[in-house]
N, CA, C and O atoms as a CHARMM CRD file, in Angstrom:
* protein
*
  300
    1    1 MET  N      0.81300  -1.18700   0.00000 PROA 1      0.00000
    2    1 MET  CA     0.00000   0.00000   0.00000 PROA 1      0.00000
    3    1 MET  C      0.86200   1.25900   0.00000 PROA 1      0.00000
    4    1 MET  O      0.53400   2.23800  -0.67000 PROA 1      0.00000
    5    2 SER  N      1.95400   1.23400   0.74400 PROA 2      0.00000
    6    2 SER  CA     2.81400   2.41300   0.80900 PROA 2      0.00000
    7    2 SER  C      3.35700   2.78400  -0.56500 PROA 2      0.00000
    8    2 SER  O      3.52000   3.96600  -0.87000 PROA 2      0.00000
    9    3 ALA  N      3.63700   1.79400  -1.38600 PROA 3      0.00000
   10    3 ALA  CA     4.15100   2.07900  -2.73100 PROA 3      0.00000
   11    3 ALA  C      3.13600   2.88000  -3.53500 PROA 3      0.00000
   12    3 ALA  O      3.50200   3.81300  -4.25000 PROA 3      0.00000
   13    4 GLU  N      1.88200   2.52300  -3.42300 PROA 4      0.00000
   14    4 GLU  CA     0.84500   3.26000  -4.14400 PROA 4      0.00000
   15    4 GLU  C      0.70300   4.68000  -3.60800 PROA 4      0.00000
   16    4 GLU  O      0.57000   5.62800  -4.38200 PROA 4      0.00000
   17    5 TRP  N      0.73000   4.82800  -2.28500 PROA 5      0.00000
   18    5 TRP  CA     0.60800   6.15800  -1.68400 PROA 5      0.00000
   19    5 TRP  C      1.78300   7.04800  -2.05600 PROA 5      0.00000
   20    5 TRP  O      1.65300   8.27100  -2.10800 PROA 5      0.00000
   21    6 SER  N      2.93800   6.42800  -2.31700 PROA 6      0.00000
   22    6 SER  CA     4.10300   7.23100  -2.67300 PROA 6      0.00000
   23    6 SER  C      3.91600   7.95000  -4.00200 PROA 6      0.00000
   24    6 SER  O      4.64100   8.90100  -4.29400 PROA 6      0.00000
   25    7 LEU  N      2.96100   7.51400  -4.80700 PROA 7      0.00000
   26    7 LEU  CA     2.67300   8.16700  -6.08000 PROA 7      0.00000
   27    7 LEU  C      1.82700   9.43000  -5.90900 PROA 7      0.00000
   28    7 LEU  O      1.80400  10.27700  -6.80300 PROA 7      0.00000
   29    8 VAL  N      1.14100   9.56800  -4.79100 PROA 8      0.00000
   30    8 VAL  CA     0.23400  10.69500  -4.57800 PROA 8      0.00000
   31    8 VAL  C      0.94100  12.04300  -4.66500 PROA 8      0.00000
   32    8 VAL  O      0.43900  12.93900  -5.34300 PROA 8      0.00000
   33    9 PRO  N      2.09900  12.22600  -4.00000 PROA 9      0.00000
   34    9 PRO  CA     2.74900  13.53500  -4.11000 PROA 9      0.00000
   35    9 PRO  C      3.12100  13.90900  -5.54600 PROA 9      0.00000
   36    9 PRO  O      3.14000  15.09000  -5.89200 PROA 9      0.00000
   37   10 ASP  N      3.41700  12.91200  -6.38200 PROA 10     0.00000
   38   10 ASP  CA     3.71400  13.19500  -7.79000 PROA 10     0.00000
   39   10 ASP  C      2.48000  13.73400  -8.49900 PROA 10     0.00000
   40   10 ASP  O      2.58100  14.61300  -9.35500 PROA 10     0.00000
   41   11 ALA  N      1.33200  13.21200  -8.14400 PROA 11     0.00000
   42   11 ALA  CA     0.09000  13.63300  -8.79100 PROA 11     0.00000
   43   11 ALA  C     -0.43900  14.94600  -8.22200 PROA 11     0.00000
   44   11 ALA  O     -1.11000  15.70100  -8.92600 PROA 11     0.00000
   45   12 PHE  N     -0.14700  15.21800  -6.96900 PROA 12     0.00000
   46   12 PHE  CA    -0.65300  16.41800  -6.30400 PROA 12     0.00000
   47   12 PHE  C      0.53600  17.22300  -5.77600 PROA 12     0.00000
   48   12 PHE  O      0.92700  17.08600  -4.61700 PROA 12     0.00000
   49   13 ARG  N      1.09000  18.04500  -6.62500 PROA 13     0.00000
   50   13 ARG  CA     2.30900  18.78500  -6.30300 PROA 13     0.00000
   51   13 ARG  C      2.16100  19.66700  -5.05900 PROA 13     0.00000
   52   13 ARG  O      3.10500  19.78400  -4.27700 PROA 13     0.00000
   53   14 ASP  N      0.99100  20.29100  -4.86300 PROA 14     0.00000
   54   14 ASP  CA     0.80000  21.13600  -3.68200 PROA 14     0.00000
   55   14 ASP  C      0.91600  20.32300  -2.40700 PROA 14     0.00000
   56   14 ASP  O      1.49200  20.78400  -1.42100 PROA 14     0.00000
   57   15 LEU  N      0.37200  19.11500  -2.42300 PROA 15     0.00000
   58   15 LEU  CA     0.47000  18.23100  -1.26200 PROA 15     0.00000
   59   15 LEU  C      1.93400  17.91700  -0.98600 PROA 15     0.00000
   60   15 LEU  O      2.37400  17.94000   0.16300 PROA 15     0.00000
   61   16 ALA  N      2.67700  17.62700  -2.02800 PROA 16     0.00000
   62   16 ALA  CA     4.08700  17.30200  -1.85900 PROA 16     0.00000
   63   16 ALA  C      4.84900  18.46800  -1.22900 PROA 16     0.00000
   64   16 ALA  O      5.71800  18.26000  -0.38300 PROA 16     0.00000
   65   17 ARG  N      4.52800  19.67200  -1.63400 PROA 17     0.00000
   66   17 ARG  CA     5.22600  20.84500  -1.08200 PROA 17     0.00000
   67   17 ARG  C      4.85200  21.08900   0.37700 PROA 17     0.00000
   68   17 ARG  O      5.72100  21.40600   1.19000 PROA 17     0.00000
   69   18 THR  N      3.58000  20.94500   0.71700 PROA 18     0.00000
   70   18 THR  CA     3.16300  21.24000   2.09000 PROA 18     0.00000
   71   18 THR  C      3.54000  20.13100   3.06100 PROA 18     0.00000
   72   18 THR  O      3.66600  20.37900   4.26000 PROA 18     0.00000
   73   19 GLU  N      3.71600  18.94100   2.57500 PROA 19     0.00000
   74   19 GLU  CA     4.00800  17.79900   3.45400 PROA 19     0.00000
   75   19 GLU  C      5.42000  17.26300   3.27600 PROA 19     0.00000
   76   19 GLU  O      5.72000  16.16100   3.73500 PROA 19     0.00000
   77   20 ASP  N      6.28600  18.01400   2.62200 PROA 20     0.00000
   78   20 ASP  CA     7.65500  17.55100   2.36500 PROA 20     0.00000
   79   20 ASP  C      7.68300  16.19300   1.67500 PROA 20     0.00000
   80   20 ASP  O      8.54300  15.36100   1.96600 PROA 20     0.00000
   81   21 GLY  N      6.75700  15.97300   0.77600 PROA 21     0.00000
   82   21 GLY  CA     6.72300  14.74600  -0.00600 PROA 21     0.00000
   83   21 GLY  C      6.07500  13.56000   0.67600 PROA 21     0.00000
   84   21 GLY  O      5.97000  12.48900   0.07800 PROA 21     0.00000
   85   22 ALA  N      5.64400  13.72300   1.90300 PROA 22     0.00000
   86   22 ALA  CA     4.99600  12.62700   2.63400 PROA 22     0.00000
   87   22 ALA  C      3.52600  12.96200   2.82100 PROA 22     0.00000
   88   22 ALA  O      3.13300  14.12800   2.81100 PROA 22     0.00000
   89   23 LEU  N      2.74100  11.94700   2.98700 PROA 23     0.00000
   90   23 LEU  CA     1.32600  12.15400   3.26200 PROA 23     0.00000
   91   23 LEU  C      1.13800  12.52700   4.72700 PROA 23     0.00000
   92   23 LEU  O      1.91200  12.08100   5.57500 PROA 23     0.00000
   93   24 PRO  N      0.13800  13.33000   5.04300 PROA 24     0.00000
   94   24 PRO  CA    -0.01200  13.82500   6.41500 PROA 24     0.00000
   95   24 PRO  C     -0.22600  12.73600   7.44900 PROA 24     0.00000
   96   24 PRO  O      0.07300  12.94400   8.62500 PROA 24     0.00000
   97   25 TRP  N     -0.72500  11.60900   7.05300 PROA 25     0.00000
   98   25 TRP  CA    -1.01900  10.55100   8.02900 PROA 25     0.00000
   99   25 TRP  C     -0.00200   9.41100   7.97500 PROA 25     0.00000
  100   25 TRP  O     -0.28200   8.31700   8.46700 PROA 25     0.00000
  101   26 THR  N      1.16800   9.64600   7.38900 PROA 26     0.00000
  102   26 THR  CA     2.20200   8.61000   7.30500 PROA 26     0.00000
  103   26 THR  C      2.56700   8.07600   8.68600 PROA 26     0.00000
  104   26 THR  O      2.72000   6.86700   8.86200 PROA 26     0.00000
  105   27 GLY  N      2.70500   8.96200   9.65800 PROA 27     0.00000
  106   27 GLY  CA     3.02900   8.51700  11.01900 PROA 27     0.00000
  107   27 GLY  C      1.98800   7.57300  11.58100 PROA 27     0.00000
  108   27 GLY  O      2.32100   6.60100  12.25800 PROA 27     0.00000
  109   28 CYS  N      0.72500   7.86000  11.30200 PROA 28     0.00000
  110   28 CYS  CA    -0.36000   6.98000  11.75800 PROA 28     0.00000
  111   28 CYS  C     -0.18800   5.58000  11.16500 PROA 28     0.00000
  112   28 CYS  O     -0.36000   4.57300  11.85300 PROA 28     0.00000
  113   29 CYS  N      0.14900   5.53900   9.89700 PROA 29     0.00000
  114   29 CYS  CA     0.27500   4.26100   9.19900 PROA 29     0.00000
  115   29 CYS  C      1.45300   3.44400   9.72000 PROA 29     0.00000
  116   29 CYS  O      1.35700   2.22400   9.85100 PROA 29     0.00000
  117   30 LEU  N      2.55800   4.11500  10.01400 PROA 30     0.00000
  118   30 LEU  CA     3.71800   3.39700  10.53200 PROA 30     0.00000
  119   30 LEU  C      3.41300   2.77900  11.89800 PROA 30     0.00000
  120   30 LEU  O      3.75300   1.62300  12.15100 PROA 30     0.00000
  121   31 ILE  N      2.77600   3.54600  12.76700 PROA 31     0.00000
  122   31 ILE  CA     2.39300   3.02800  14.08500 PROA 31     0.00000
  123   31 ILE  C      1.43600   1.85500  13.91700 PROA 31     0.00000
  124   31 ILE  O      1.56900   0.83300  14.59100 PROA 31     0.00000
  125   32 TYR  N      0.47300   2.00700  13.01600 PROA 32     0.00000
  126   32 TYR  CA    -0.50700   0.95500  12.76400 PROA 32     0.00000
  127   32 TYR  C      0.16300  -0.32200  12.26400 PROA 32     0.00000
  128   32 TYR  O     -0.11700  -1.41400  12.75800 PROA 32     0.00000
  129   33 ASP  N      1.04500  -0.17600  11.28300 PROA 33     0.00000
  130   33 ASP  CA     1.70000  -1.35600  10.71200 PROA 33     0.00000
  131   33 ASP  C      2.42000  -2.16000  11.77900 PROA 33     0.00000
  132   33 ASP  O      2.35100  -3.38900  11.79500 PROA 33     0.00000
  133   34 ARG  N      3.11100  -1.46200  12.67000 PROA 34     0.00000
  134   34 ARG  CA     3.83300  -2.16100  13.74100 PROA 34     0.00000
  135   34 ARG  C      2.87000  -2.83500  14.71200 PROA 34     0.00000
  136   34 ARG  O      3.06900  -3.98900  15.09100 PROA 34     0.00000
  137   35 ALA  N      1.83400  -2.11800  15.11100 PROA 35     0.00000
  138   35 ALA  CA     0.86700  -2.67200  16.06500 PROA 35     0.00000
  139   35 ALA  C      0.12400  -3.85500  15.45900 PROA 35     0.00000
  140   35 ALA  O     -0.08900  -4.86500  16.13100 PROA 35     0.00000
  141   36 TYR  N     -0.27100  -3.73700  14.20000 PROA 36     0.00000
  142   36 TYR  CA    -1.03900  -4.80200  13.55100 PROA 36     0.00000
  143   36 TYR  C     -0.17300  -6.04400  13.39100 PROA 36     0.00000
  144   36 TYR  O     -0.61900  -7.15800  13.66500 PROA 36     0.00000
  145   37 HSD  N      1.05700  -5.85100  12.94900 PROA 37     0.00000
  146   37 HSD  CA     1.95600  -6.98300  12.73100 PROA 37     0.00000
  147   37 HSD  C      2.26100  -7.70700  14.03700 PROA 37     0.00000
  148   37 HSD  O      2.27800  -8.93700  14.08300 PROA 37     0.00000
  149   38 ASN  N      2.50200  -6.94200  15.09400 PROA 38     0.00000
  150   38 ASN  CA     2.84200  -7.52200  16.38700 PROA 38     0.00000
  151   38 ASN  C      1.63000  -8.13400  17.07000 PROA 38     0.00000
  152   38 ASN  O      1.76800  -9.07300  17.85400 PROA 38     0.00000
  153   39 ALA  N      0.45200  -7.61200  16.78200 PROA 39     0.00000
  154   39 ALA  CA    -0.80800  -8.07300  17.39400 PROA 39     0.00000
  155   39 ALA  C     -0.72400  -8.08400  18.91600 PROA 39     0.00000
  156   39 ALA  O     -1.30800  -8.94500  19.57400 PROA 39     0.00000
  157   40 GLY  N      0.00400  -7.12500  19.46400 PROA 40     0.00000
  158   40 GLY  CA     0.08800  -7.02300  20.91600 PROA 40     0.00000
  159   40 GLY  C      0.75800  -8.21300  21.56600 PROA 40     0.00000
  160   40 GLY  O      0.57800  -8.45000  22.76000 PROA 40     0.00000
  161   41 GLY  N      1.52400  -8.96300  20.80200 PROA 41     0.00000
  162   41 GLY  CA     2.17800 -10.14700  21.35700 PROA 41     0.00000
  163   41 GLY  C      1.20000 -11.28200  21.63200 PROA 41     0.00000
  164   41 GLY  O      1.48200 -12.16900  22.43800 PROA 41     0.00000
  165   42 ALA  N      0.05700 -11.25300  20.96600 PROA 42     0.00000
  166   42 ALA  CA    -0.99300 -12.25200  21.19900 PROA 42     0.00000
  167   42 ALA  C     -0.46300 -13.67100  20.97800 PROA 42     0.00000
  168   42 ALA  O      0.38700 -13.92300  20.12500 PROA 42     0.00000
  169   43 THR  N     -1.00300 -14.57500  21.78200 PROA 43     0.00000
  170   43 THR  CA    -0.59600 -15.97600  21.67100 PROA 43     0.00000
  171   43 THR  C     -1.72000 -16.88800  21.20400 PROA 43     0.00000
  172   43 THR  O     -1.50900 -18.08300  21.00000 PROA 43     0.00000
  173   44 ASP  N     -2.90900 -16.33100  21.03500 PROA 44     0.00000
  174   44 ASP  CA    -4.01000 -17.14100  20.50900 PROA 44     0.00000
  175   44 ASP  C     -4.85300 -16.29400  19.55600 PROA 44     0.00000
  176   44 ASP  O     -4.76500 -15.06700  19.56600 PROA 44     0.00000
  177   45 PRO  N     -5.66700 -16.95400  18.73500 PROA 45     0.00000
  178   45 PRO  CA    -6.42200 -16.21700  17.71200 PROA 45     0.00000
  179   45 PRO  C     -7.34200 -15.13300  18.25500 PROA 45     0.00000
  180   45 PRO  O     -7.45700 -14.06900  17.64700 PROA 45     0.00000
  181   46 ASP  N     -7.99400 -15.37600  19.37900 PROA 46     0.00000
  182   46 ASP  CA    -8.90000 -14.36500  19.93600 PROA 46     0.00000
  183   46 ASP  C     -8.13600 -13.11900  20.39100 PROA 46     0.00000
  184   46 ASP  O     -8.56700 -11.99500  20.13200 PROA 46     0.00000
  185   47 GLU  N     -7.01300 -13.31700  21.06400 PROA 47     0.00000
  186   47 GLU  CA    -6.18600 -12.18700  21.48300 PROA 47     0.00000
  187   47 GLU  C     -5.65800 -11.42700  20.26700 PROA 47     0.00000
  188   47 GLU  O     -5.61700 -10.19700  20.25700 PROA 47     0.00000
  189   48 SER  N     -5.25900 -12.17500  19.25400 PROA 48     0.00000
  190   48 SER  CA    -4.74300 -11.56400  18.03000 PROA 48     0.00000
  191   48 SER  C     -5.80900 -10.70900  17.35700 PROA 48     0.00000
  192   48 SER  O     -5.53300  -9.59300  16.91700 PROA 48     0.00000
  193   49 TYR  N     -7.01400 -11.23200  17.27900 PROA 49     0.00000
  194   49 TYR  CA    -8.11700 -10.48900  16.66500 PROA 49     0.00000
  195   49 TYR  C     -8.38100  -9.19600  17.43100 PROA 49     0.00000
  196   49 TYR  O     -8.52400  -8.13000  16.83300 PROA 49     0.00000
  197   50 GLU  N     -8.44400  -9.29700  18.75300 PROA 50     0.00000
  198   50 GLU  CA    -8.71900  -8.11800  19.58300 PROA 50     0.00000
  199   50 GLU  C     -7.60500  -7.08200  19.45000 PROA 50     0.00000
  200   50 GLU  O     -7.87900  -5.88500  19.37300 PROA 50     0.00000
  201   51 ALA  N     -6.36200  -7.53200  19.42400 PROA 51     0.00000
  202   51 ALA  CA    -5.23400  -6.60200  19.28900 PROA 51     0.00000
  203   51 ALA  C     -5.27000  -5.91400  17.92900 PROA 51     0.00000
  204   51 ALA  O     -5.00700  -4.71500  17.83500 PROA 51     0.00000
  205   52 ARG  N     -5.58700  -6.64500  16.89900 PROA 52     0.00000
  206   52 ARG  CA    -5.65100  -6.05400  15.56400 PROA 52     0.00000
  207   52 ARG  C     -6.84800  -5.10500  15.43800 PROA 52     0.00000
  208   52 ARG  O     -6.76900  -4.09000  14.74600 PROA 52     0.00000
  209   53 LEU  N     -7.92800  -5.43100  16.09400 PROA 53     0.00000
  210   53 LEU  CA    -9.08100  -4.52900  16.10700 PROA 53     0.00000
  211   53 LEU  C     -8.71700  -3.22300  16.81200 PROA 53     0.00000
  212   53 LEU  O     -9.09700  -2.14500  16.35600 PROA 53     0.00000
  213   54 ARG  N     -7.98900  -3.31700  17.91300 PROA 54     0.00000
  214   54 ARG  CA    -7.53300  -2.10400  18.60700 PROA 54     0.00000
  215   54 ARG  C     -6.60000  -1.29100  17.70600 PROA 54     0.00000
  216   54 ARG  O     -6.65800  -0.06100  17.70300 PROA 54     0.00000
  217   55 ALA  N     -5.74600  -1.97000  16.94900 PROA 55     0.00000
  218   55 ALA  CA    -4.85900  -1.27000  16.01400 PROA 55     0.00000
  219   55 ALA  C     -5.67600  -0.55200  14.94300 PROA 55     0.00000
  220   55 ALA  O     -5.36500   0.58200  14.57800 PROA 55     0.00000
  221   56 ASP  N     -6.71900  -1.21200  14.43800 PROA 56     0.00000
  222   56 ASP  CA    -7.60000  -0.57900  13.43800 PROA 56     0.00000
  223   56 ASP  C     -8.25900   0.67200  14.00500 PROA 56     0.00000
  224   56 ASP  O     -8.31100   1.71200  13.35000 PROA 56     0.00000
  225   57 GLU  N     -8.75800   0.55600  15.22800 PROA 57     0.00000
  226   57 GLU  CA    -9.43800   1.68600  15.86200 PROA 57     0.00000
  227   57 GLU  C     -8.46500   2.83400  16.13000 PROA 57     0.00000
  228   57 GLU  O     -8.82000   4.00200  15.96800 PROA 57     0.00000
  229   58 ALA  N     -7.23900   2.50300  16.53800 PROA 58     0.00000
  230   58 ALA  CA    -6.23000   3.53100  16.79400 PROA 58     0.00000
  231   58 ALA  C     -5.84000   4.23900  15.49100 PROA 58     0.00000
  232   58 ALA  O     -5.62100   5.45000  15.47900 PROA 58     0.00000
  233   59 LEU  N     -5.75700   3.48200  14.40800 PROA 59     0.00000
  234   59 LEU  CA    -5.45000   4.09200  13.10800 PROA 59     0.00000
  235   59 LEU  C     -6.54400   5.06800  12.71300 PROA 59     0.00000
  236   59 LEU  O     -6.26000   6.18900  12.29000 PROA 59     0.00000
  237   60 ARG  N     -7.77100   4.65300  12.84700 PROA 60     0.00000
  238   60 ARG  CA    -8.89800   5.52400  12.49900 PROA 60     0.00000
  239   60 ARG  C     -8.84800   6.81500  13.31000 PROA 60     0.00000
  240   60 ARG  O     -9.00700   7.90700  12.76500 PROA 60     0.00000
  241   61 ALA  N     -8.62700   6.68000  14.61100 PROA 61     0.00000
  242   61 ALA  CA    -8.57500   7.85300  15.48400 PROA 61     0.00000
  243   61 ALA  C     -7.40900   8.76800  15.11000 PROA 61     0.00000
  244   61 ALA  O     -7.55400   9.99100  15.11800 PROA 61     0.00000
  245   62 CYS  N     -6.26900   8.19300  14.78500 PROA 62     0.00000
  246   62 CYS  CA    -5.10100   8.98200  14.41700 PROA 62     0.00000
  247   62 CYS  C     -5.34300   9.74700  13.11600 PROA 62     0.00000
  248   62 CYS  O     -4.99000  10.92200  13.01300 PROA 62     0.00000
  249   63 VAL  N     -5.93900   9.09400  12.13400 PROA 63     0.00000
  250   63 VAL  CA    -6.22400   9.75600  10.85900 PROA 63     0.00000
  251   63 VAL  C     -7.22000  10.89400  11.07300 PROA 63     0.00000
  252   63 VAL  O     -7.07300  11.96800  10.48900 PROA 63     0.00000
  253   64 ILE  N     -8.22700  10.66200  11.90300 PROA 64     0.00000
  254   64 ILE  CA    -9.20600  11.71600  12.19600 PROA 64     0.00000
  255   64 ILE  C     -8.51800  12.89600  12.89300 PROA 64     0.00000
  256   64 ILE  O     -8.72200  14.04500  12.50400 PROA 64     0.00000
  257   65 ARG  N     -7.70500  12.61900  13.92000 PROA 65     0.00000
  258   65 ARG  CA    -6.99300  13.69100  14.62500 PROA 65     0.00000
  259   65 ARG  C     -6.10400  14.47900  13.66900 PROA 65     0.00000
  260   65 ARG  O     -6.05700  15.70900  13.71600 PROA 65     0.00000
  261   66 THR  N     -5.40500  13.75900  12.80600 PROA 66     0.00000
  262   66 THR  CA    -4.52200  14.41300  11.83700 PROA 66     0.00000
  263   66 THR  C     -5.32900  15.29700  10.89700 PROA 66     0.00000
  264   66 THR  O     -4.93400  16.42900  10.61800 PROA 66     0.00000
  265   67 GLY  N     -6.44900  14.79200  10.41000 PROA 67     0.00000
  266   67 GLY  CA    -7.30100  15.58300   9.51600 PROA 67     0.00000
  267   67 GLY  C     -7.84100  16.82100  10.20600 PROA 67     0.00000
  268   67 GLY  O     -7.88200  17.90200   9.61800 PROA 67     0.00000
  269   68 GLU  N     -8.25400  16.66200  11.44700 PROA 68     0.00000
  270   68 GLU  CA    -8.77000  17.81300  12.19200 PROA 68     0.00000
  271   68 GLU  C     -7.67500  18.84400  12.42400 PROA 68     0.00000
  272   68 GLU  O     -7.92100  20.04300  12.29800 PROA 68     0.00000
  273   69 ALA  N     -6.48700  18.40000  12.75800 PROA 69     0.00000
  274   69 ALA  CA    -5.37300  19.32100  12.99200 PROA 69     0.00000
  275   69 ALA  C     -5.00700  20.04200  11.69000 PROA 69     0.00000
  276   69 ALA  O     -4.74500  21.24500  11.69500 PROA 69     0.00000
  277   70 ARG  N     -4.99000  19.31200  10.59100 PROA 70     0.00000
  278   70 ARG  CA    -4.63900  19.91700   9.30500 PROA 70     0.00000
  279   70 ARG  C     -5.71400  20.91400   8.88100 PROA 70     0.00000
  280   70 ARG  O     -5.40000  21.95000   8.29400 PROA 70     0.00000
  281   71 THR  N     -6.96300  20.61300   9.17000 PROA 71     0.00000
  282   71 THR  CA    -8.05200  21.52400   8.84500 PROA 71     0.00000
  283   71 THR  C     -7.91400  22.81300   9.65000 PROA 71     0.00000
  284   71 THR  O     -8.07900  23.90900   9.11500 PROA 71     0.00000
  285   72 ALA  N     -7.61000  22.67300  10.93100 PROA 72     0.00000
  286   72 ALA  CA    -7.43600  23.84600  11.79000 PROA 72     0.00000
  287   72 ALA  C     -6.25100  24.68700  11.31800 PROA 72     0.00000
  288   72 ALA  O     -6.32000  25.91600  11.34600 PROA 72     0.00000
  289   73 GLU  N     -5.16300  24.04000  10.88400 PROA 73     0.00000
  290   73 GLU  CA    -3.99100  24.75600  10.39000 PROA 73     0.00000
  291   73 GLU  C     -4.30500  25.52300   9.11100 PROA 73     0.00000
  292   73 GLU  O     -3.78700  26.61900   8.89500 PROA 73     0.00000
  293   74 ALA  N     -5.14800  24.94800   8.27100 PROA 74     0.00000
  294   74 ALA  CA    -5.46400  25.55200   6.98300 PROA 74     0.00000
  295   74 ALA  C     -6.44100  26.71900   7.10800 PROA 74     0.00000
  296   74 ALA  O     -6.53200  27.56000   6.21300 PROA 74     0.00000
  297   75 ALA  N     -7.16800  26.76300   8.22300 PROA 75     0.00000
  298   75 ALA  CA    -8.18400  27.80000   8.41200 PROA 75     0.00000
  299   75 ALA  C     -7.59400  29.14300   8.75700 PROA 75     0.00000
  300   75 ALA  O     -8.33100  30.11100   8.94500 PROA 75     0.00000
């Protein structure tokens, strides 16, 4: 997925300039990838599912916070 997102700054030059070539929620994605992959150190399928669900929810919250902060900055 990151490879595809890396094409976005090429297509949207203004985004590339304001974000130094990175997408605003890149940090959210990196944290998510680590949390999802690790699954909280789960040792059984139920724990793994719950840990990954928490990672999904944290990603959603991070993207929302980032969007809200960027909106406030742009205003």
